[in-house]
C-alpha positions as CSV (number, residue, x, y, z in Angstrom):
1,X,-24.8,-53.2,156.2
2,X,-28.3,-52.7,154.7
3,X,-29.7,-49.8,152.3
4,X,-30.8,-47.6,155.0
5,X,-27.4,-48.2,156.5
6,X,-25.5,-47.3,153.5
7,X,-27.3,-44.5,153.1
8,X,-26.8,-43.2,156.4
9,X,-23.0,-43.9,156.2
10,X,-23.0,-41.8,152.9
11,X,-24.7,-38.8,154.5
12,X,-22.7,-38.9,158.2
13,X,-19.4,-39.5,156.6
14,X,-19.7,-36.8,153.7
15,X,-18.9,-39.8,151.2
16,X,-18.7,-39.2,147.7
17,X,-19.2,-42.4,146.0
18,X,-17.1,-41.1,142.8
19,X,-14.4,-40.5,144.8
20,X,-14.6,-44.3,145.9
21,X,-14.6,-45.3,142.4
22,X,-11.7,-43.3,141.6
23,X,-9.6,-44.9,144.6
24,X,-9.2,-41.6,146.4
25,X,-10.9,-43.2,149.5
26,X,-9.7,-46.5,150.5
27,X,-11.2,-47.0,154.2
28,X,-14.8,-47.8,153.1
29,X,-17.1,-50.4,154.2
30,X,-17.2,-53.9,152.2
31,X,-20.5,-53.2,151.3
32,X,-19.7,-50.5,148.7
33,X,-16.8,-52.8,147.4
34,X,-19.4,-55.4,146.7
35,X,-21.6,-53.1,144.6
36,X,-19.2,-51.0,142.7
37,X,-19.0,-52.1,138.7
38,X,-16.2,-51.2,136.6
39,X,-18.2,-48.7,135.1
40,X,-19.0,-46.9,138.2
41,X,-23.0,-48.2,138.1
42,X,-23.9,-50.3,141.5
43,X,-25.4,-53.9,141.1
44,X,-26.5,-56.7,143.1
45,X,-28.8,-54.8,145.7
46,X,-32.0,-53.3,144.8
47,X,-31.2,-50.0,146.8
48,X,-28.1,-49.6,144.4
49,X,-30.2,-46.8,142.2
50,X,-31.0,-45.0,145.4
51,X,-27.0,-44.8,146.4
52,X,-26.1,-43.8,142.8
53,X,-28.9,-40.9,143.0
54,X,-27.7,-39.7,146.4
55,X,-23.9,-39.7,145.0
56,X,-25.0,-37.6,141.8
57,X,-27.0,-35.1,143.7
58,X,-24.2,-34.3,146.2
59,X,-21.9,-33.1,143.4
60,X,-21.8,-29.2,143.7
61,X,-22.4,-29.0,139.8
62,X,-25.4,-31.3,139.6
63,X,-27.2,-28.5,141.0
64,X,-25.9,-25.9,138.4
65,X,-26.8,-28.2,135.7
66,X,-30.0,-29.0,136.9
67,X,-31.0,-25.2,137.1
68,X,-30.1,-24.5,134.0
69,X,-32.2,-27.5,132.4
70,X,-34.9,-26.3,134.3
71,X,-34.7,-22.7,133.1
72,X,-34.5,-24.0,129.6
73,X,-37.3,-26.4,130.0
74,X,-39.4,-23.4,130.9
75,X,-38.4,-21.2,128.1
76,X,-38.9,-24.3,125.9
77,X,-42.4,-24.6,127.0
78,X,-43.4,-21.0,127.0
79,X,-41.7,-20.8,123.3
80,X,-44.0,-23.7,122.4
81,X,-47.1,-21.8,123.8
82,X,-45.8,-18.5,122.1
83,X,-45.7,-20.0,118.6
84,X,-49.1,-21.9,118.9
85,X,-51.0,-18.8,119.9
86,X,-48.9,-16.3,118.0
87,X,-48.0,-14.4,120.9
88,X,-51.5,-13.7,122.4
89,X,-51.1,-15.4,125.7
90,X,-54.7,-14.4,127.1
91,X,-55.3,-15.5,130.9
92,X,-56.5,-18.8,130.0
93,X,-53.7,-19.9,128.1
94,X,-51.2,-18.4,131.0
95,X,-53.3,-20.4,133.6
96,X,-52.8,-23.6,131.7
97,X,-49.1,-23.0,131.0
98,X,-48.6,-22.8,134.9
99,X,-50.9,-25.3,136.0
100,X,-49.0,-27.8,133.7
101,X,-45.3,-26.6,133.5
102,X,-44.4,-28.2,137.3
103,X,-45.4,-31.8,135.9
104,X,-43.4,-31.5,132.6
105,X,-40.5,-30.1,134.5
106,X,-40.7,-33.2,136.7
107,X,-41.4,-35.7,133.8
108,X,-38.6,-34.4,131.9
109,X,-36.0,-34.3,134.5
110,X,-36.9,-37.8,135.4
111,X,-36.3,-39.0,132.0
112,X,-33.1,-37.1,132.1
113,X,-31.9,-38.9,135.1
114,X,-32.7,-42.1,133.6
115,X,-30.8,-41.4,130.5
116,X,-27.6,-40.3,132.5
117,X,-27.9,-36.8,131.4
118,X,-26.0,-35.8,134.7
119,X,-23.4,-38.0,134.8
120,X,-21.3,-37.0,131.9
121,X,-19.0,-33.6,131.7
122,X,-20.6,-31.3,129.2
123,X,-17.3,-30.2,128.3
124,X,-16.8,-33.5,126.5
125,X,-20.3,-33.7,124.9
126,X,-20.5,-36.3,122.5
127,X,-23.0,-37.7,119.6
128,X,-24.1,-40.4,122.3
129,X,-24.7,-37.6,124.6
130,X,-26.9,-35.7,122.1
131,X,-28.8,-39.0,121.3
132,X,-29.5,-39.5,125.0
133,X,-30.7,-36.0,125.0
134,X,-33.2,-36.5,122.0
135,X,-34.3,-39.9,124.0
136,X,-34.5,-38.2,127.2
137,X,-36.4,-35.8,125.7
138,X,-39.0,-38.3,123.8
139,X,-39.7,-40.3,126.6
140,X,-40.4,-37.3,128.8
141,X,-43.0,-35.8,126.4
142,X,-44.7,-39.4,126.4
143,X,-44.7,-39.1,130.0
144,X,-46.0,-35.8,129.9
145,X,-48.6,-36.8,127.4
146,X,-49.7,-39.7,129.7
147,X,-50.0,-37.4,132.7
148,X,-52.1,-34.6,130.6
149,X,-54.2,-37.6,129.3
150,X,-55.0,-39.0,132.8
151,X,-55.5,-35.7,134.9
152,X,-56.5,-33.3,132.6
153,X,-57.9,-35.2,129.8
154,X,-56.3,-32.6,127.0
155,X,-59.1,-30.1,128.4
156,X,-57.6,-26.6,127.6
157,X,-54.1,-28.2,126.5
158,X,-53.1,-27.6,122.8
159,X,-51.5,-31.0,121.6
160,X,-49.6,-28.8,119.1
161,X,-47.8,-27.3,122.0
162,X,-46.6,-30.3,123.4
163,X,-45.1,-31.3,120.1
164,X,-43.4,-28.0,119.6
165,X,-42.0,-28.3,123.2
166,X,-40.8,-31.8,122.6
167,X,-38.6,-30.1,119.4
168,X,-37.8,-27.0,121.6
169,X,-36.5,-29.1,124.4
170,X,-34.1,-31.1,122.0
171,X,-32.7,-27.8,120.7
172,X,-32.4,-26.2,123.7
173,X,-31.3,-29.0,126.1
174,X,-28.8,-30.3,123.5
175,X,-27.6,-27.0,122.3
176,X,-26.6,-26.0,125.8
177,X,-24.3,-28.7,126.0
178,X,-22.9,-28.6,122.4
179,X,-22.1,-24.6,123.2
180,X,-20.4,-25.7,126.3
181,X,-18.4,-28.2,124.5
182,X,-17.4,-25.7,121.7
183,X,-16.6,-23.4,124.1
184,X,-14.2,-25.5,125.6
185,X,-12.5,-26.8,122.4
186,X,-12.9,-23.1,120.7
187,X,-10.4,-21.9,118.2
188,X,-8.4,-18.9,120.1
189,X,-8.3,-16.8,116.9
190,X,-11.7,-16.9,115.6
191,X,-13.1,-15.9,119.0
192,X,-10.6,-13.2,119.1
193,X,-12.2,-12.0,115.6
194,X,-15.7,-12.0,116.5
195,X,-15.3,-10.5,120.1
196,X,-16.0,-6.8,120.5
197,X,-12.3,-6.2,121.6
198,X,-9.1,-7.8,121.0
199,X,-7.9,-9.9,123.5
200,X,-4.0,-9.7,124.4
201,X,-3.2,-13.4,124.0
202,X,-1.0,-15.2,126.5
203,X,1.8,-16.4,123.6
204,X,5.1,-17.4,125.2
205,X,6.4,-15.6,121.9
206,X,8.7,-19.1,121.2
207,X,6.2,-20.8,119.2
208,X,7.2,-23.7,117.1
209,X,5.8,-23.3,113.7
210,X,4.6,-26.9,112.7
211,X,3.2,-29.0,109.9
212,X,1.4,-32.2,110.6
213,X,1.6,-35.2,108.6
214,X,-1.4,-37.0,108.6
215,X,-5.3,-36.3,108.3
216,X,-6.8,-39.3,110.6
217,X,-8.0,-39.2,113.8
218,X,-4.6,-38.8,115.5
219,X,-4.1,-36.0,113.5
220,X,-7.2,-34.3,114.3
221,X,-6.9,-35.0,117.9
222,X,-3.5,-33.4,117.8
223,X,-4.7,-30.2,116.0
224,X,-7.7,-29.9,118.3
225,X,-5.6,-30.0,121.4
226,X,-2.9,-27.6,120.1
227,X,-5.7,-24.8,119.3
228,X,-7.7,-25.3,122.5
229,X,-4.3,-24.7,124.5
230,X,-4.0,-21.3,126.4
231,X,-0.4,-21.3,125.9
232,X,0.5,-23.9,123.2
233,X,4.2,-24.7,122.5
234,X,3.2,-25.2,118.7
235,X,1.7,-23.0,116.0
236,X,0.2,-25.3,113.5
237,X,0.4,-23.7,109.7
238,X,-1.4,-26.7,107.9
239,X,-1.5,-30.3,107.3
240,X,-0.1,-32.8,104.8
241,X,-1.4,-35.7,103.7
242,X,-0.1,-39.0,102.9
243,X,-1.4,-39.3,99.0
244,X,-2.6,-35.6,98.6
245,X,-6.2,-36.7,97.6
246,X,-7.4,-34.1,100.1
247,X,-5.4,-31.4,99.2
248,X,-7.2,-28.1,99.7
249,X,-9.6,-29.6,102.3
250,X,-9.8,-28.1,105.8
251,X,-9.9,-30.0,109.2
252,X,-10.7,-27.5,112.2
253,X,-10.3,-24.8,109.9
254,X,-6.8,-25.5,109.1
255,X,-5.8,-26.3,105.3
256,X,-4.6,-29.5,104.0
257,X,-1.4,-28.3,102.1
258,X,-0.5,-31.1,99.8
259,X,1.1,-34.8,100.0
260,X,4.4,-36.1,101.5
261,X,5.6,-35.3,97.7
262,X,5.0,-31.5,98.4
263,X,6.8,-31.2,101.5
264,X,10.0,-29.9,100.0
265,X,8.2,-27.0,98.8
266,X,5.6,-26.5,101.6
267,X,8.2,-26.4,104.4
268,X,10.2,-23.0,103.1
269,X,6.8,-21.3,101.8
270,X,4.8,-21.8,105.2
271,X,8.3,-21.5,107.3
272,X,7.5,-24.8,109.1
273,X,10.3,-25.9,112.2
274,X,9.0,-29.2,112.7
275,X,6.9,-32.0,111.2
276,X,4.6,-33.8,113.7
277,X,4.1,-37.3,112.4
278,X,0.5,-38.3,113.5
279,X,-0.4,-41.0,111.2
280,X,-2.6,-43.8,112.6
281,X,-1.2,-47.4,112.6
282,X,2.4,-48.4,111.5
283,X,3.6,-46.3,108.9
284,X,7.0,-46.7,108.5
285,X,7.3,-46.3,104.9
286,X,5.3,-43.1,104.9
287,X,7.7,-41.7,107.5
288,X,11.1,-42.6,105.7
289,X,9.9,-41.4,102.4
290,X,8.9,-37.9,104.4
291,X,12.4,-38.0,105.8
292,X,14.3,-38.7,102.8
293,X,12.4,-35.9,101.1
294,X,13.2,-33.6,103.6
295,X,16.9,-34.5,103.6
296,X,19.0,-31.4,103.8
297,X,16.0,-29.1,104.6
298,X,17.1,-28.7,108.7
299,X,13.6,-29.7,109.4
300,X,12.8,-31.4,112.5
301,X,10.7,-34.6,112.6
302,X,8.7,-35.5,115.8
303,X,6.2,-38.5,116.1
304,X,2.8,-39.2,118.2
305,X,3.0,-42.3,120.2
306,X,0.0,-44.8,119.8
307,X,-2.7,-44.3,122.0
308,X,-1.5,-46.8,124.6
309,X,1.5,-44.7,125.3
310,X,-0.1,-41.4,125.8
311,X,-3.0,-42.8,127.7
312,X,-2.2,-40.9,130.9
313,X,-1.5,-37.4,129.4
314,X,-2.1,-35.0,126.6
315,X,-0.9,-35.6,123.3
316,X,1.2,-32.7,123.2
317,X,2.9,-33.9,126.4
318,X,4.1,-37.1,124.5
319,X,5.3,-35.6,121.5
320,X,8.8,-37.2,120.9
321,X,11.8,-37.3,118.3
322,X,11.5,-40.1,115.9
323,X,13.3,-43.1,116.8
324,X,14.8,-45.9,114.7
325,X,12.2,-48.3,115.8
326,X,9.3,-46.2,113.9
327,X,11.2,-46.7,110.8
328,X,11.0,-50.5,111.0
329,X,8.4,-51.7,108.6
330,X,7.0,-54.2,111.0
331,X,3.3,-54.5,112.2
332,X,2.4,-53.9,115.6
333,X,2.3,-57.0,117.5
334,X,-1.1,-57.8,119.2
335,X,-1.2,-60.8,121.9
336,X,-3.7,-62.1,124.0
337,X,-1.5,-62.3,127.0
338,X,-4.1,-63.9,129.3
339,X,-2.2,-67.0,129.3
340,X,1.1,-65.4,130.4
341,X,-0.6,-63.7,133.3
342,X,-2.1,-66.9,134.4
343,X,1.5,-68.5,134.2
344,X,3.5,-65.8,136.0
345,X,1.0,-64.3,138.5
346,X,1.6,-65.2,141.9
347,X,4.5,-67.3,140.8
348,X,8.5,-67.2,142.1
349,X,10.4,-65.8,139.0
350,X,13.9,-65.7,138.6
351,X,15.9,-63.8,135.7
352,X,19.4,-64.3,134.6
353,X,21.5,-61.5,133.1
354,X,18.8,-59.1,134.5
355,X,21.2,-56.2,134.4
356,X,21.5,-56.6,130.4
357,X,18.9,-55.3,127.7
358,X,16.9,-58.2,127.3
359,X,17.2,-59.3,130.9
360,X,15.7,-55.9,132.2
361,X,13.0,-55.6,130.1
362,X,12.1,-59.5,131.0
363,X,12.0,-58.3,134.5
364,X,9.8,-55.0,133.9
365,X,7.5,-57.0,132.2
366,X,7.3,-60.0,134.2
367,X,6.8,-57.5,137.0
368,X,3.5,-56.2,135.4
369,X,1.9,-59.8,135.8
370,X,2.1,-59.5,139.5
371,X,4.6,-62.5,140.7
372,X,4.9,-63.0,144.3
373,X,8.7,-62.8,144.1
374,X,10.9,-62.0,141.4
375,X,14.6,-62.9,141.6
376,X,17.4,-60.7,139.9
377,X,20.4,-62.5,139.0
378,X,23.6,-61.2,137.4
379,X,27.4,-60.7,138.1
380,X,27.5,-57.0,137.2
381,X,26.8,-54.9,140.4
382,X,25.9,-51.4,138.8
383,X,23.2,-52.7,136.0
384,X,21.9,-55.0,138.9
385,X,21.5,-52.3,141.0
386,X,19.8,-50.2,138.7
387,X,17.2,-52.2,137.6
388,X,16.7,-53.1,141.4
389,X,15.9,-49.4,142.5
390,X,13.8,-49.2,139.2
391,X,11.6,-52.1,139.7
392,X,11.1,-51.8,143.4
393,X,9.4,-48.3,142.6
394,X,7.1,-50.1,140.6
395,X,6.6,-53.1,142.5
396,X,2.8,-53.5,144.2
397,X,2.7,-56.4,146.1
398,X,5.8,-58.4,144.5
399,X,9.0,-59.0,146.3
400,X,11.9,-57.9,144.3
401,X,15.2,-59.6,145.0
402,X,18.5,-58.5,143.6
403,X,21.3,-61.4,143.8
404,X,25.0,-61.0,142.8
405,X,25.6,-64.2,141.2
406,X,27.5,-66.3,138.5
407,X,25.6,-69.1,136.5
408,X,29.1,-70.6,136.0
409,X,29.1,-71.3,140.0
410,X,27.2,-74.2,140.9
411,X,27.7,-73.4,144.9
412,X,26.4,-69.9,144.1
413,X,23.4,-70.9,142.2
414,X,22.6,-73.7,145.2
415,X,22.7,-71.0,147.7
416,X,20.5,-68.9,145.6
417,X,17.7,-71.5,144.9
418,X,17.8,-72.8,148.1
419,X,16.9,-69.3,149.6
420,X,14.2,-68.3,147.0
421,X,12.7,-71.4,145.5
422,X,12.2,-70.2,142.1
423,X,9.4,-71.6,140.2
424,X,10.3,-70.3,136.8
425,X,13.6,-69.3,135.4
426,X,14.4,-67.1,132.4
427,X,17.8,-67.5,131.1
428,X,19.0,-64.5,129.6
429,X,22.6,-64.6,130.9
430,X,25.1,-64.8,127.8
431,X,28.2,-63.6,126.1
432,X,27.1,-62.3,122.8
433,X,29.6,-60.2,121.4
434,X,30.5,-62.3,117.9
435,X,34.2,-60.8,117.5
436,X,35.1,-60.7,121.2
437,X,34.4,-64.5,121.6
438,X,36.5,-65.2,118.6
439,X,39.3,-64.1,120.6
440,X,38.2,-65.9,123.7
441,X,36.5,-69.0,122.8
442,X,37.2,-71.1,126.1
443,X,35.4,-68.0,127.9
444,X,32.5,-68.4,125.6
445,X,32.2,-71.8,126.5
446,X,32.6,-71.6,130.0
447,X,29.7,-68.8,130.2
448,X,27.4,-69.9,127.3
449,X,27.7,-73.9,127.6
450,X,28.8,-74.7,131.2
451,X,27.0,-71.8,132.6
452,X,23.6,-72.8,131.2
453,X,24.5,-76.5,132.2
454,X,24.9,-75.7,135.8
455,X,21.9,-73.4,135.8
456,X,19.6,-76.0,134.2
457,X,21.1,-78.9,136.5
458,X,20.6,-76.7,139.5
459,X,16.8,-76.0,138.4
460,X,16.2,-79.6,138.1
461,X,17.5,-80.6,141.5
462,X,15.0,-77.8,143.1
463,X,12.2,-78.7,140.8
464,X,11.9,-75.5,139.0
465,X,8.3,-75.8,136.8
466,X,9.6,-74.3,133.8
467,X,12.8,-73.2,132.3
468,X,13.2,-70.9,129.4
469,X,16.4,-70.0,127.4
470,X,16.9,-67.2,125.4
471,X,19.0,-68.1,122.2
472,X,19.8,-66.2,119.1
473,X,19.8,-66.7,115.4
474,X,23.4,-67.0,115.3
475,X,23.0,-70.5,116.4
476,X,21.5,-71.5,113.3
477,X,24.7,-72.7,110.8
478,X,26.8,-70.9,112.9
479,X,29.8,-69.1,111.6
480,X,31.1,-67.9,115.0
481,X,32.2,-69.4,118.5
482,X,29.4,-67.4,120.1
483,X,26.5,-69.1,117.7
484,X,28.0,-72.4,118.1
485,X,28.3,-72.1,122.0
486,X,24.4,-71.0,121.8
487,X,23.5,-73.7,119.5
488,X,25.0,-76.0,122.1
489,X,23.4,-74.4,125.0
490,X,20.2,-75.1,122.9
491,X,21.0,-78.7,122.9
492,X,21.8,-79.1,126.5
493,X,18.4,-77.6,128.1
494,X,16.2,-79.4,125.4
495,X,18.2,-82.7,126.4
496,X,17.3,-81.9,130.2
497,X,13.9,-81.7,129.4
498,X,11.4,-83.7,131.7
499,X,11.6,-84.9,135.3
500,X,9.1,-82.4,136.1
501,X,10.8,-79.5,134.6
502,X,9.6,-78.2,131.2
503,X,12.7,-76.8,129.4
504,X,12.0,-74.3,126.6
505,X,14.3,-72.6,123.8
506,X,13.3,-69.1,122.3
507,X,15.2,-68.0,119.5
508,X,15.3,-64.4,117.7
509,X,17.6,-62.2,116.1
510,X,18.7,-58.6,116.8
511,X,17.1,-56.5,119.0
512,X,17.4,-52.2,118.3
513,X,19.1,-50.5,121.0
514,X,20.5,-53.3,123.0
515,X,23.8,-53.0,124.7
516,X,26.9,-53.4,122.2
517,X,24.6,-53.4,119.1
518,X,25.1,-51.6,115.9
519,X,22.4,-49.0,116.8
520,X,24.7,-47.3,119.8
521,X,27.8,-47.4,117.8
522,X,26.1,-45.6,114.8
523,X,24.8,-43.2,117.4
524,X,28.4,-42.4,118.6
525,X,30.2,-42.1,115.0
526,X,27.2,-39.8,114.0
527,X,27.6,-37.8,116.9
528,X,31.5,-37.8,116.6
529,X,31.1,-36.5,113.0
530,X,31.8,-39.8,111.2
531,X,32.7,-41.7,109.6
532,X,30.0,-44.3,110.0
533,X,31.5,-48.0,109.3
534,X,29.7,-50.8,107.9
535,X,31.2,-54.0,107.5
536,X,29.6,-54.8,103.7
537,X,27.3,-53.0,101.7
538,X,25.1,-56.0,101.3
539,X,25.1,-57.6,104.8
540,X,21.4,-57.7,106.3
541,X,20.3,-58.3,109.9
542,X,16.3,-58.9,111.4
543,X,15.6,-56.5,113.8
544,X,12.9,-55.7,116.4
545,X,12.6,-53.7,119.6
546,X,13.1,-54.9,122.9
547,X,10.0,-54.7,124.2
548,X,8.5,-56.4,121.6
549,X,11.1,-59.4,121.6
550,X,10.4,-59.9,125.3
551,X,6.6,-59.9,124.7
552,X,7.1,-62.7,122.3
553,X,9.5,-64.7,124.7
554,X,6.8,-64.2,127.4
555,X,4.2,-65.6,125.2
556,X,6.3,-68.2,123.9
557,X,7.1,-69.2,127.6
558,X,3.6,-69.4,128.6
559,X,2.8,-71.5,125.5
560,X,5.4,-73.9,125.9
561,X,5.0,-77.5,127.8
562,X,8.5,-78.3,127.5
563,X,11.1,-79.8,124.8
564,X,9.9,-76.9,121.9
565,X,12.3,-74.8,120.3
566,X,9.8,-71.3,119.2
567,X,11.1,-69.4,116.5
568,X,10.1,-65.4,116.8
569,X,9.1,-64.1,113.1
570,X,11.6,-61.4,112.9
571,X,9.9,-59.4,109.8
572,X,11.9,-58.2,106.6
573,X,15.7,-58.1,106.8
574,X,17.1,-55.0,106.9
575,X,20.3,-53.9,105.4
576,X,22.8,-52.2,107.6
577,X,23.9,-49.8,105.4
578,X,20.1,-48.5,104.5
579,X,19.9,-48.4,108.6
580,X,23.1,-46.2,108.7
581,X,21.7,-43.8,106.1
582,X,18.4,-43.5,108.0
583,X,20.1,-42.6,111.3
584,X,22.3,-40.1,109.7
585,X,18.9,-38.6,108.2
586,X,17.2,-38.7,111.6
587,X,20.2,-36.7,112.9
588,X,19.2,-34.0,110.4
589,X,22.2,-34.6,108.4
590,X,22.8,-36.0,104.7
591,X,24.6,-39.5,104.2
592,X,27.8,-39.5,102.3
593,X,27.8,-35.5,102.3
594,X,27.7,-34.5,106.1
595,X,28.5,-38.2,107.3
596,X,30.6,-40.5,105.2
597,X,30.1,-44.5,105.1
598,X,33.0,-46.6,105.0
599,X,33.1,-50.3,104.4
600,X,35.3,-52.1,106.5
601,X,34.6,-55.7,105.6
602,X,33.1,-58.6,107.5
603,X,34.6,-59.3,111.0
604,X,35.7,-63.1,112.2
605,X,32.7,-65.1,112.8
606,X,30.5,-62.5,111.0
607,X,27.6,-63.7,108.3
608,X,26.6,-61.7,105.4
609,X,23.0,-62.9,105.6
610,X,21.1,-64.2,109.0
611,X,19.4,-67.4,108.1
612,X,15.6,-67.5,107.4
613,X,13.2,-70.2,108.3
614,X,13.5,-73.1,106.1
615,X,10.4,-75.3,106.1
616,X,11.0,-78.9,107.1
617,X,9.8,-81.8,109.0
618,X,9.2,-80.9,112.5
619,X,8.2,-77.2,112.1
620,X,4.7,-76.5,113.5
621,X,2.4,-73.5,113.5
622,X,1.2,-71.8,116.6
623,X,-1.8,-70.1,117.5
624,X,0.0,-67.1,116.9
625,X,1.2,-66.3,113.5
626,X,4.7,-64.7,114.8
627,X,5.8,-67.6,116.7
628,X,6.6,-71.2,115.3
629,X,8.1,-74.2,117.3
630,X,10.4,-76.7,116.0
631,X,10.5,-80.1,117.9
632,X,13.9,-81.4,117.1
633,X,15.3,-82.9,120.6
634,X,15.3,-86.2,118.8
635,X,18.2,-85.1,116.7
636,X,20.6,-85.1,119.9
637,X,22.7,-87.6,121.1
638,X,22.5,-87.2,124.9
639,X,25.5,-89.4,125.7
640,X,27.5,-87.4,123.1
641,X,26.6,-84.4,124.3
642,X,27.1,-84.5,128.1
643,X,30.5,-86.4,127.5
644,X,31.4,-83.4,125.6
645,X,30.3,-80.9,128.5
646,X,32.3,-83.0,130.9
647,X,35.4,-82.6,128.3
648,X,34.7,-78.6,128.3
649,X,34.5,-78.7,132.1
650,X,37.7,-80.2,132.4
651,X,39.1,-78.1,129.5
652,X,38.0,-74.6,131.4
653,X,39.7,-76.0,134.8
654,X,43.1,-77.0,133.1
655,X,45.0,-75.4,130.4
656,X,42.0,-73.7,128.7
657,X,43.1,-74.7,125.2
658,X,40.9,-72.5,122.6
659,X,42.0,-74.8,119.6
660,X,40.8,-77.9,121.5
661,X,37.5,-76.0,122.4
662,X,36.5,-75.2,118.7
663,X,37.4,-78.7,117.6
664,X,34.8,-80.0,119.9
665,X,32.4,-77.6,119.0
666,X,32.9,-78.6,115.3
667,X,32.0,-82.1,116.4
668,X,29.0,-81.2,118.2
669,X,27.7,-78.7,115.7
670,X,28.5,-80.2,112.1
671,X,26.9,-76.9,110.6
672,X,29.6,-75.0,112.4
673,X,32.5,-73.8,109.8
674,X,34.8,-71.0,110.8
675,X,35.9,-70.3,107.2
676,X,32.2,-69.9,106.0
677,X,31.7,-66.0,106.0
678,X,27.7,-66.5,105.4
679,X,26.9,-65.8,101.6
680,X,24.5,-68.6,101.5
681,X,21.0,-68.4,99.5
682,X,17.8,-67.5,101.4
683,X,15.0,-69.5,100.1
684,X,13.0,-69.2,103.1
685,X,9.7,-67.4,103.7
686,X,9.4,-66.2,107.2
687,X,12.1,-64.1,109.1
688,X,12.6,-65.8,111.8
689,X,15.5,-68.4,112.7
690,X,15.7,-72.4,112.8
691,X,17.8,-75.4,112.6
692,X,18.8,-76.0,108.9
693,X,17.7,-78.7,106.6
694,X,21.1,-80.1,107.2
695,X,20.9,-80.0,111.0
696,X,17.2,-81.7,110.9
697,X,18.5,-84.4,108.7
698,X,21.9,-85.5,110.3
699,X,21.2,-84.5,113.9
700,X,24.3,-83.9,116.0
701,X,27.7,-85.6,114.9
702,X,29.2,-88.1,117.2
703,X,32.9,-87.7,118.6
């Protein structure tokens, strides 16, 4: 299709090019798809400017915009004459005005088109748009001067008129756009005061009186949106800064009433119902301080999500309750995920334990990278059904397959691998509840060790390209059956690395909100009126959010070539008792007053402290600061390891003796000691888990 064919198609079929760009019209010639760029301009063909111009002038509001500009250009030109001749416009002056008015308008409009003054929406006029008005007026004036010099030699034309017209044009054209912007972002109360009659406002009568915590861009945008809504849910009574240095100043006419320290006095004085937290960046410390200052006041706290979370809607539509993640003092993780996209796109990917917290989030994030097939494996029917239904709604070209199966069944795994041929396997299926596994050691061995061994073996036979094991910080110097079995599973996959399959281990700590974690337990206890039970006043854990953990897992998986044990930086440790107090405050209650906290003692297998990374030989930094790698496969005696795996298999199939299973675990993992509670020193520098120096030095003990 050539240029003229494109013009004919556009006119004959009433095609609006901007609709094509917005994906509203799908059945268009390939010619269009070849020339449309991301920002809406056309390229590659000399005719592109013509097609774009046609698309612009076919918009109904273009003619309204053009008519207003033509009118203002005429008025500005007349004003320039009026100013130059002090209102004395004789016949000769008027003749010069009318003769040159048309060329002036042509020069100006041509310049305006060149500088895109008719592509923007005037209600969103920005400083950049006003700069384009100035540039367009300047270039238009230069074109007009060239016209006067060439065709009139400035005979009878005052140069002062041309200069004054340029100034008036900028004021008129820019003022129109700025006025429309101000109208659509007006303060209703101000307009009501200056109007000749009182308008009846359409309030719903149930507006929430709100304070905004923050004075940055997020707070300004929130305030502006609330003030411009016809029927807002909120009535903002003021703003509060984090430090108080801006006290007494105003944003859009709304006063800054003080700092976080002033909240206890400001809230009752202004009868605020809610505090809307609109802080730019991660400000967990400020959020916690605000909540602590207002404990017992009954005030509700809401938070404005990040720009990426609210990209598809208004700010006020995305206001949500504060979540525990908002109180974690962790910097937001920013990753270049291009290598992850390359690793997963158009691949066949399997996720085991897909119905669980980590497995389901893995499946969600993997789906965004458009694998050709996503296999969800789990032995729990209901959660597998739920994640299957969720992902099939979101799938765009990816075949989502839910497969009921068990990693402990070699025949079942063979059937699934033969049918679907996965290229990448993320192994998240495991028993993870520490106290429960203390009571059922043989089951932990069967699922965590033998299940991993069978899955890895089948992956080798079916030439899986990459196998990623999700592990835990409890595998470091374990004091529990669960931790010891996860350590052995790490040893298994690292020992099997090679033969065309890259085996990678990713280890991290606790994730907030996972099934069976302390957070749902505390929520349930708070809802029932308490008490909240904490094992020990000094017990600490590392926490990260599930999406953040999974994102780092995918990044580490893409980085891994085979044999690596990746360690995720978990940030600073959190005291569990502080976590409990924060959750009580989030519920609007007072710790130790409304809700009691009881200490019940450490449970079997639990540590007081989780391990930190102890720098030693084999620990290597990666390109990403939150991921380190420990190459420790040389410390594993494969003959002893697989002999133990065979003994575990025979044990499971026969008597299932728990004591024998624990004894084998102790020999395989020398740092595993049941009697140790975990009162250990923490000399490391990074909040992540690794093998201890003892493990690194001695390897794995033989029988």
